[in-house]
C-alpha positions, 0 to 999 in steps of 0.5 A, a space after each residue: 096668492 096676494 095681488 096688489 097694484 095701482 094705476 093712474 087714470 086721466 079722468 075724475 074719480 066719479 067718472 072712473 068709479 061709474 065706468 067700473 060699475 058699468 057691466 057693459 064696460 066691465 065686459 069689454 075690459 075683463 080679458 076673455 069675458 064672453 058674457 056678463 049678465 046681471 044676477 041681482 043688485 051688484 051681482 053678475 054671472 060671467 062666462 070667460 075663456 082664458 088661457 093660463 100658460 098651456 092650460 086653456 079653458 072656459 069658465 063660468 063664474 059669479 061676480 059680486 060688488 060689496 062695500 061700495 061707497 061712490 066714488 071712494 071704494 068697493 070690494 069685488 068678490 069673484 068665483 069661477 070654475 071650469 074644466 081646468 079648475 077654479 079661481 076665487 078672489 076678493 079684491 078691494 079697490 080704492 079710488 083717490 084723486 091724484 095727478 089731475 086724475 084718479 089713482 085706482 089701487 087694488 089689493 086682495 087675495 086669489 086662490 086657484 085649484 085643479 089643473 090651474 094650480 099645477 101651473 105653479 105660484 110663480 107662473 100664476 103671479 106673472 099671469 095675474 100681472 098680465 091679465 091685470 095689465 090687459 084689464 087696465 089697458 082696456 079701462 084706459 081706452 074706455 076712459 079716453 073714449 068717455 073723455 072724447 065723448 064729453 069733449 064732442 058734446 061740449 058746446 
């Protein structure tokens, strides 16, 4: 399944990039994330609890950041498995200055197997959009909180 999209965030590109590289921020933004632990340089072990249609489950996985070039781009490689099946994905993120903020674009491919795959590609596409929307809503809140902290600390 192909995934692709973009979001404009009201913060400078280096700020958005740093937020995306912060494991505490990511753990708050990733829907269903119960734990995100450092497992090496640019690598994390994750525990997620997600429901995809009527298929709900707990997943363990691994997240790795590759090809990172601050503040321009990076690639996120994800693998996860649980009782309902598995998900593997590789997503390329790029950040560009735009409209007084940062345009965060992503594209890549995700694969699902097991009971999850039985949900059907059309429904999985909708679920991917929903999860992506939840992620970006949480990331927007993080950007706004960072901006408020910056304003509060300014003389």
